[in-house]
C-alpha positions, 0 to 999 in steps of 0.5 A: 500500500502506498503512502504519501512521502511525508506519512511513510513509516514503513521500518526503513524509512521510520528510522533514518536521521530526519531531512535539514532544514532548506536553508537555501529556499529563504535564501539566507542562513537560519539564525542559529539556535542553542541545542536544548543541553542534557540535564546534568543534574538529573541523569548523575542522580538518576545514576546514582539510584542504579549505582545503589540499587545495583549495589543491593541486588548484588550485596548477598554475594559479597558477604555470604559467610557473615551473612549464612553464619549469622542465620543458620544457613549454607552459603548456598543458601544465601547465594540463592537471594542472587537467583531469587532478586532475578525471579522475581524482577521478571516475574514483577515488572510488567505486573508493576508497569501496569498499576503505575501506568499513567503515572509521575514516572518521578513519582514511581522512581521515588516509591521503589527506591523507598520500598527498595529502603524499606526491604534493606531495613528489613534484611538488616534487621532479620533473625531467619531466613526466611524473613531475609527472603521476604526483604529480597523480594520485596526489593527485588520488585522494588528494582524491577519498577525502578529499571522499567521506569528509569531508562523510559524518563530519561529518554523523555527528558533528554534531546533524541540525538544525545539518548546513547550519551543518556542512559551511558551515563544513568548504566554508568552507575549500575556499572559502578554499583559493580566496580565499586558499590559491592566491594566498600558495602564488603569493606563495611561488613568487615568493619561492622557487620554485615547488617551495616552494610544493608543498613547503610544502603537502607540510608542511601536510597532514602537520599536518593529518593530525595534528590529524585524528588527535589533534583530530576527535572519532569518529563513533557506533557506527552503529544496529543494522541494520532490513532493509539500512540501519539505517532503519524499515522500514514495514509490506509492506516488511519487507526495507526494499528499496522504502524504500532504492530510494525513497530512492536515487532521490531522492537520485541525482535531486538529484545530477543537477540538482546537476550540471546548474547546476554545467555552466551555471555553469562554462561561463561561468565558465570564459571570464570573464576575458574577457566582464569584460575591459572593465569589469574596466578601469574596476575597481579591481585590474583583472581580479584584483580582479573575481575578488577581490569574486567570491572575496569575495563567494563566502564569504559565500555559504557564510556565508548557506548555513548559516544557509538551509539549516538554516532553510530546507531545503527551498527554499534549495538552489533559490532559490541555484540560480535565484539563480546562473541570474539572475546569469547572464543579466543578465552579458548586459547587464555587458559595459560597465559597471564598476558593472554588472560589480560588481554581477552578480559578487557576486550570482553569486559569493554564489549559486555559493559558497552551491552547494555547502555547500545541495548536499552538505548537502541530498544528505546528509538525503537519504541519511540514514545508510542511503545517506550513504556512497553519498551521499559518493561521488557528491558529489566526483563529481558536482562534478568532473564539473561542472567538466569537462564545464561547461568543455568544454561553454563551450569547443564554444560559445566555439570556435564562436561566442565567449564571448558566445555562452555565458550565455543557455544557462546562464542556460536551462540553471540555471533548469531545474534550479531549477525542476525542483530547487523541484519536487521539493522541494517533493514529498519536504519539507523534508529534514530526517531523511533517506529512509532513516533512523537 
C-alpha cells in the first residue's frame, strides 16, 4: 500500500535521521538556535539511584560467609537470594508497570527507592532466613519497578540525538555499583557487620529518593495522540494499528536477540573464576585482580557506548555483540597465559560493558514515545532472563563436560545473534527516531 512522502512510516524510512531544513529556500542562513542541553543534574541523580540499586542486588554475594553464619544457613542458600531477586524482577516488572501506568515517573522512581530502602531494613533486622528472603523479594520488586521506569524517564527528558550518551550516564551508575559499590559494602561488612552494610545501603536509597524528588526534571507532557500511540499515522492506516504492530515486531525481535547475546555471555561469565584460575596466578591480585580489570574495562565500555550509540546507532550494538563473541572464542586460548588472559578480559569487559547502554538505547529509540512504556518493561525482564538462563545453561554444560566446554557454544550463540542484529539494523536503518513516532 502506497504512502505519501510525508507520512511514510515503514521501518526502513522511519528509522532514518530527520532531514536537514532547506536553508536555501529562504535565500539566507537560518538563525542559529542553541541545541538543547542534557539535564546533567538529573542524569547524575538517576545514575546514583541505579548505583544503589545494583549494589543492593549483588550485596549478598559479597557477604556470603557472614550472612550465612548469622542466619544459620549455608552459603548456597545466601547465593540463592540473588537468583530469587532475578526471578522476582522478571515476574513483577510487567505487573507493576501496569499498576503505575500514567503516573509521574519521578514519583514511581521515588516509591521504588523507598520500598528498596524498606527491604534493606528488613534484611538488616532479619533473625531468620525466611525474613531475609521476604525482604529480598520486596527489594527485587522495587528493582524491577525502577528499571522499568528510569530509562524511559531519561528518554523522555533528553534530546533524541543525545539519548545514547544520556543512557550511558544512567547505566554508568549500575556499572559503578558492581565495580565500586559492592567492594565498599563488603568492606563495611568486614569492618562492622553485614547488617550494617544493608542498613547503610537503605539510608543511601532514601537519600537517592529525596534527590530524585528534588533534582530530577519532570518529563514534558505527552503530545496529543494521533491514533493509539501519539505518532503520525500513515495513509490507509488511520488507526495506526499497522504501524504499532510493525514497531512492536521490530522492538521484540531486537530484544530477543539481545537476550540471546546475554545468555551466551552469562553462560561463560558465571564460571570465569574457574576458567581463568591458572593465568590469574601470574597476575597481581590473582583472580580478584582480573575481575577488577574486567570491571574497569566494563566502565570504559559504558563511556564508549555513549558516544558510539549516538554516532553509529545502527552499527554500534551489532559490533559490540560481535566483539563479545570474539572475546568468548579467544578465551579458549587464554587458559595458560596471563598476557592473553588480560587482553581477553579487557576486550570482553569493554564489549559487555557497552552492551547494556547500547541495547537499551536501541530498544528505546525503536519504541519511540508510543511504545516506550512497553520497552521500559522489557528491559529489566530481558536482562534478568539473560542472567538466569545463561547461568543455568552454563551450569548444565559444566556439570556434564566441565567449564572449558562452555566458551565455544557461548561464542557461537553470540555470533549468530550479532549477525542477526546486523542484518536487522541494516534493514531498519539508523534508529534515531523510532518506529512508533512521537
